[in-house]
N, C-alpha and C positions, 0 to 999 in steps of 0.2 A: 595531650596536645590541645592547645586552645582552638576554639572554633574559627577564630580569625586566621590562624595559620593554615588550617585545612581549607578554608574558603579561598584564601589567596592562591594556594597551590592549584586548586581545581580551576579557578578563574584564569590563571596564567596558562594552564593547559588548553583551555578553550580558546583563549585569545591567540595563542601560538598556532593552534590548529587552523583557525580562520585566516590568520595572516599568511600562513604557508599555502593554504588552498587558493587564496586570492592573489598571492604573490604581491603583497603590500608591504611598504616600508614601515619602520618602527614608529614614525611620527603620525601615521594615520590613526585616527581615533577608533576606539572600540565600537562606538555607536555606528560609525560608517561601515566598519567591517560587518556588523550584524545586518545592516540594511542591504549590503551587497550580497552577503551569503544567503539571505532570505529569498533572493531571486532564484537561487539554484537549489536550495535545500529545504524541503517541506518542514522538517523538524525545527530548523532555525526560524522559518516563517511562523510556525505555531508558537514558538517561544520568544519571539522578538521583544516584546515589551518586558518580559521577565528578565531576559538577558541584559537589556538596557538598565533595568533597575539594579541588577548585579553590578553593572559598571559603575553606577553612582555609589553603591555601597563600597566597592573596591576603592574608589577615590577617597571616601570618608575614612576608611581604615588606613590607607597608605599615607594620606597627606594631612590627616588630623591627628593630634596627639593630646592626651590628657596629662595627668600627673605622672611623673617618673617615666615619661615617654610611652606610656601605655596607649593603645589605640582608643579613640573616643567612641568607636562603634565595635561591638562584639556581636557577630551574627548569631541569631537564634538557631537552635539545633535543627529546626525544620528547614531553614534556609540552607544550611550546610548539606543536609540530606538531599535537598532539591538540586543543588548545583552539582553534587556528586552524580546523581542520577542522569542529569542532562549531559554531563561530560562523558559518562560511560556510554550513553546512547549514541553520541556523536562519534566517539572513538571506535566503538564496536557495534554498529547498528545491526539489528536482526534483518536477515535478508530472506528472499523468496525460497531458499532451500528449506525453510521451516515448513513449507507446504508441499514438499515433494510427496507424491503418492502414486499408487497404481491408477492409471487413467483408463477407464473403460470407454471405448469408442464404438461408433456405428458406421456402417457403410450406407451410402445414400440409397442403395437398393434393398437394404434390410426392411423387413416389415414393421409396421406399427406394433404388431403383436410382440415381436422380439424386443423392441424398445421398451414397451410396458413391462415386460418380464425383467428387463434390466433395472427399471425403476423399483420394482418390487423386491428384487433380489439384493441389490446393492444399496438401496435407500439413497440414491443419488438423484439430483434434479437437473444436472447438466451433463450432456454427452457430446463430445466432439464428433463431427460427421466428416468422413473422408469419401472420395470417389474411388473408382476402381484402380486408378493409378497411384493411390496412396496420398493424394493431395488433400489438404484440409479445405473443407467447403464452408462449414458453418458450425454453430453450436446450438444443439437442441436444449431448450430450457423448459422449466415448469410452466412459465408464462406462455411459451410457444405452444406447448401441448394444450393448454387451456384455450388459447386463441383458435387453434385448429378445431377443437371440439365445438367451440362456439360457432364456427363457420359452417359446421355440419348439423346444426341443431334442427334444421328443417328436413333433413334426410331421415327417412323412416328406418333405414338400416345401414349400419356402417360395418364394413368388413376390415377388421384390424389386420387380418392376414394378407389381404390383397392390397391394402394401402401401404405405400412406400414412405420411408422417412423423407425422401425428396419432396413428397406431396405436402408434408407438414412444413418443411422449410419455405416452400413457395408462398404460404399464407402467414408465416410467422413475422410479425412486424418487429420483433425483437431479435431476429436472427443475426443481425450484425452488431448487436450491442455487447461486444466483447473487445478486449485489447490484448495483444501479445506483449509480454514483458520478459526481460532477461532474468535469469536466476540471480544476477548480481544486484538487481533492484532491491532497495530497502523496503521495509513494511511501511515506512513513512511516505515514500514515493507512491507505493501502492494505494494507501489511503487517500493520497492527494488526487490520484486518477479518478477515484469515485467522487471525490468532492468537486473536482473540475466538471465532471459530467453533470452532477446535480445542479451546479451553478449555471450551466448552459441549458437547463431544462431537459436534460437527457437522462436516460437510465442505463447505467452500465451494469450488465448482469454478472460478468465474471472477468477475471484476468487469467490468461492462459500462459503458463510458464514454459519457456524453452531456453536453450543454452544462451542465446544472445538476443532473444526477443523477436526472432524471425518465424514466419508462419510455416516455412518449409523444413523446420527442425522438429525433432521428436518432442512430444509433449511430456513435460516432467511433473506437471501438477496443474490444478485448477483452484483459483482462489475467489471467494465471494466476499462481499462486504461483511457478512456475518462472521466469516472466518477471521477477518482482520480485527473484529471487535474484541477478540480475546486478548489482543496485544495493545498495550498502552504506548 
């Protein structure tokens, strides 16, 4: 099969997908569809200029012809591979269920000693904290532990057994640097949350996954920026 045929097929799938999602008529240009979809879809936003260049190539293939009616433009193999990859990501994006895991949590009354044992045992750096009623309070982070230790540097003696997790939360400047997300969120939306925070001069420590992104639902997993870096 010629590259041009494969390219046009995948392009048509993308165009149809965007047109249906945006509920736009056939006469609306592909470039306009991309611009509008970019406002909603982080992957489209990331690939805006590339998709528009695909639109120009589509026009050259469809509306131009050489000898014997052959298209004047035949896409390179790399271009075809790229549009296939984008179409597949748009059609079946990876979602937060890729990060489902056992979530080890703490109670606000637990000791710092128990928390540090968790860190050593599970090699995790984020722990959700709940109160006695089972309500989510905050997220203990590696940065939070460091901040707490720094605040105690003048103390001659620190009792990890007597210090409660709630004491750490009270001095943790990053305690609320988390966001709840739905299991249906895509990895591209997740990456965009971290990017938005960075653009605002803020640090997002982690995303907490629940069924529909509500804090009163069971935690299904925790995602950091480093976890997302494994996915393109």
